[in-house]
C-alpha positions as CSV (number, residue, x, y, z in Angstrom):
1,M,162.7,29.8,17.2
2,H,159.2,29.2,18.3
3,V,156.5,29.4,15.5
4,V,152.9,28.8,14.8
5,L,151.6,27.6,11.6
6,I,147.7,28.5,11.1
7,G,145.7,27.4,7.9
8,P,142.9,25.7,6.5
9,P,143.1,21.9,5.7
10,G,144.0,20.8,1.9
11,F,146.4,23.3,0.9
12,G,149.8,22.0,2.2
13,K,150.2,23.3,5.6
14,G,151.5,20.1,6.8
15,T,154.1,20.1,4.0
16,Q,155.1,23.5,4.7
17,A,155.4,23.1,8.6
18,R,157.5,20.0,8.0
19,H,159.8,21.7,5.3
20,F,160.4,25.1,7.6
21,A,160.7,22.6,10.6
22,E,163.8,20.7,9.2
23,R,165.6,23.8,7.6
24,L,165.3,25.4,11.4
25,G,166.5,22.2,12.9
26,I,163.2,22.3,15.2
27,P,160.5,19.7,15.6
28,S,157.2,20.1,13.7
29,I,154.4,19.4,16.3
30,S,150.3,19.0,15.4
31,S,147.8,17.9,17.8
32,G,146.8,15.4,15.5
33,D,150.4,13.7,15.5
34,L,150.2,14.0,19.2
35,F,147.0,12.5,19.5
36,R,148.1,9.7,17.2
37,A,151.4,9.0,19.2
38,H,149.3,8.9,22.8
39,F,146.7,6.5,21.1
40,R,149.6,4.2,19.7
41,D,151.4,4.3,23.0
42,G,148.4,3.8,25.1
43,T,149.0,6.5,27.9
44,L,146.6,7.9,30.1
45,L,146.0,11.2,28.3
46,G,145.3,9.0,24.9
47,R,143.1,7.0,26.6
48,Q,141.0,10.2,27.9
49,A,141.1,11.9,24.7
50,K,139.8,8.8,22.7
51,K,136.9,8.8,25.0
52,Y,135.7,11.9,23.5
53,M,136.4,11.6,20.4
54,D,134.9,8.4,20.4
55,S,131.7,10.0,21.4
56,G,132.0,12.9,18.8
57,A,133.0,15.4,21.5
58,L,136.0,18.0,21.5
59,V,138.7,16.8,23.3
60,P,138.9,19.3,26.2
61,D,141.7,21.9,26.1
62,H,143.4,20.6,29.6
63,I,144.1,17.1,27.7
64,T,145.6,18.5,24.6
65,M,147.7,21.2,26.6
66,A,148.9,18.2,28.7
67,M,150.1,16.6,25.4
68,V,151.5,19.9,24.3
69,K,153.5,20.8,27.2
70,A,155.2,17.2,27.5
71,R,155.8,17.7,23.9
72,I,157.5,21.2,23.9
73,A,159.6,20.0,27.0
74,A,161.0,17.0,25.2
75,E,165.0,17.2,24.4
76,D,164.8,17.9,20.8
77,A,162.2,21.0,21.2
78,A,165.0,22.5,23.8
79,A,166.0,25.0,20.8
80,G,162.3,25.6,19.6
81,F,159.3,24.0,17.8
82,L,157.1,24.7,14.9
83,L,153.4,23.9,16.2
84,D,151.2,23.1,13.0
85,G,147.5,24.2,13.5
86,F,147.7,24.8,17.1
87,P,146.5,26.8,18.9
88,R,143.0,26.5,17.8
89,N,141.6,29.1,20.2
90,V,142.2,32.1,22.0
91,H,141.9,30.0,25.3
92,Q,144.6,27.5,24.2
93,A,146.7,30.6,23.0
94,V,146.7,32.0,26.5
95,L,147.5,28.8,28.1
96,L,150.2,28.2,25.6
97,D,151.7,31.8,26.5
98,G,151.9,30.9,30.1
99,M,153.3,27.7,29.9
100,L,156.3,29.1,27.7
101,A,156.4,32.0,30.0
102,V,157.4,29.5,32.9
103,Q,160.3,28.4,30.7
104,G,161.4,31.7,29.7
105,R,160.3,31.4,26.1
106,R,157.9,32.9,24.1
107,L,156.3,32.7,20.4
108,D,158.6,34.3,17.6
109,H,156.3,34.5,14.8
110,V,152.8,33.5,14.1
111,L,152.1,32.5,10.1
112,A,148.7,32.5,8.8
113,L,147.7,30.9,5.3
114,K,145.1,32.7,3.8
115,V,142.5,30.9,1.4
116,S,139.0,32.3,0.5
117,T,136.2,30.1,1.8
118,T,135.5,29.4,-1.7
119,E,138.6,28.0,-2.7
120,V,138.6,25.8,0.6
121,E,135.6,24.2,-0.5
122,R,136.5,23.3,-3.9
123,R,139.8,21.7,-2.9
124,L,138.2,19.9,-0.1
125,A,135.1,18.6,-2.1
126,G,137.4,16.5,-4.5
127,R,139.5,14.6,-1.9
128,R,138.6,11.0,-2.2
129,A,140.1,8.2,0.0
130,C,141.1,4.6,-1.0
131,Q,139.0,1.8,0.6
132,S,142.2,-0.2,0.7
133,C,145.2,1.5,1.3
134,N,143.5,4.8,2.9
135,L,145.4,6.9,0.4
136,V,143.9,10.6,-0.1
137,V,143.8,12.1,-3.5
138,N,142.1,15.0,-5.1
139,V,140.1,14.3,-8.1
140,N,139.9,18.0,-9.0
141,F,143.4,18.7,-9.0
142,A,145.1,15.1,-9.6
143,P,142.4,12.5,-11.0
144,P,143.8,9.0,-10.8
145,R,144.5,7.2,-14.0
146,V,141.4,4.9,-13.9
147,S,138.3,6.6,-12.7
148,G,137.1,5.7,-9.3
149,A,140.4,3.7,-8.5
150,C,143.4,4.0,-6.5
151,D,146.7,4.5,-8.6
152,T,148.7,2.8,-6.2
153,C,146.7,-0.4,-5.2
154,G,143.7,-0.3,-7.5
155,G,141.2,0.0,-4.6
156,R,138.1,1.8,-4.6
157,L,138.0,5.4,-4.0
158,I,135.2,7.1,-1.7
159,R,134.2,10.3,-0.7
160,R,134.3,10.4,3.2
161,E,131.5,12.0,5.1
162,G,133.7,14.9,6.2
163,D,134.4,15.7,2.5
164,R,131.1,16.4,1.8
165,E,130.1,20.1,1.0
166,R,127.5,20.2,4.0
167,I,130.3,19.2,6.6
168,I,133.2,21.0,4.9
169,R,131.1,24.1,5.3
170,R,130.0,23.6,8.9
171,R,133.9,23.0,9.8
172,L,135.0,25.9,7.9
173,A,132.4,28.5,9.7
174,A,133.4,26.5,13.0
175,C,137.2,27.1,12.4
176,T,136.6,30.9,11.1
177,E,134.7,31.4,14.5
178,R,137.4,30.0,16.5
179,T,140.7,31.3,14.6
180,A,139.1,35.0,14.0
181,P,139.9,36.3,17.4
182,L,143.3,34.1,17.7
183,L,144.6,36.1,14.9
184,V,143.4,39.5,16.0
185,R,145.3,38.4,19.3
186,Y,148.6,37.5,17.4
187,A,148.7,40.5,14.9
188,A,148.1,43.0,18.4
189,L,151.2,41.3,19.6
190,G,153.1,42.3,16.5
191,I,154.3,38.8,15.7
192,L,151.8,38.0,13.0
193,A,152.4,37.6,9.3
194,N,149.3,36.8,6.7
195,V,150.5,34.8,3.4
196,D,148.5,33.9,0.3
197,A,148.5,30.3,0.3
198,V,146.8,29.9,-3.2
199,G,149.3,28.4,-5.9
200,P,152.3,25.8,-6.2
201,V,153.9,24.8,-3.2
202,E,156.8,26.1,-3.8
203,D,155.2,29.8,-5.0
204,V,153.8,29.5,-1.1
205,R,156.9,28.9,0.3
206,A,158.6,31.6,-1.1
207,R,156.0,33.8,0.2
208,I,156.4,32.5,3.6
209,L,160.2,33.5,3.2
210,A,159.2,37.0,2.2
211,A,157.2,37.5,5.0
212,V,159.7,36.0,7.9
213,P,163.1,35.7,6.4
214,A,164.3,34.2,9.7
215,L,162.9,31.0,8.6
216,A,165.1,30.6,6.2
217,G,167.3,28.9,9.0
218,A,170.5,27.2,8.1
219,G,169.0,25.8,4.7
220,A,169.0,29.3,3.1
């Protein structure tokens, strides 16, 4: 099965992606994981991507797509994959469709986790990162035992620049601009399922299964 999961940060998208990928016996693949793997291994694609990221620029689609192409061609993805947060725009979606068509494959389902902008801002604004161990917590939903201190190592919790309200609003606006046409495209293809992503992980998981029962896989 070939699945795409699209949704805002901070609402357990990665957790849901890993859960359903495991149930289906396919890999969960995110562009962030791909970048980190290429950085770690010092590949040419990784070095090229890092130059753009270090300068604050977006990584060009041809670099990201080359990483995706190599990953979905791996042996563990022969039976399918779950793409977490990718593609991010219509251009990438078209390239992905063409890539899959060459392999005799196509996307089966696209899941869009839906959350209001206000709720996303509230969730992300509460995130803090430990200066010592890099653990990320949310002071609004799971406050530390000692205010301002990491429960794991006692390090100081700080608000990262990317979690400040003005940055969050800018990122969300850019995300909406990119993904809105993408969701329209997948809806027209008849493979889009919209799922309310607010609430406990188990509740969201149940809604996903209700929308796409095939995702239960062998773990049902």
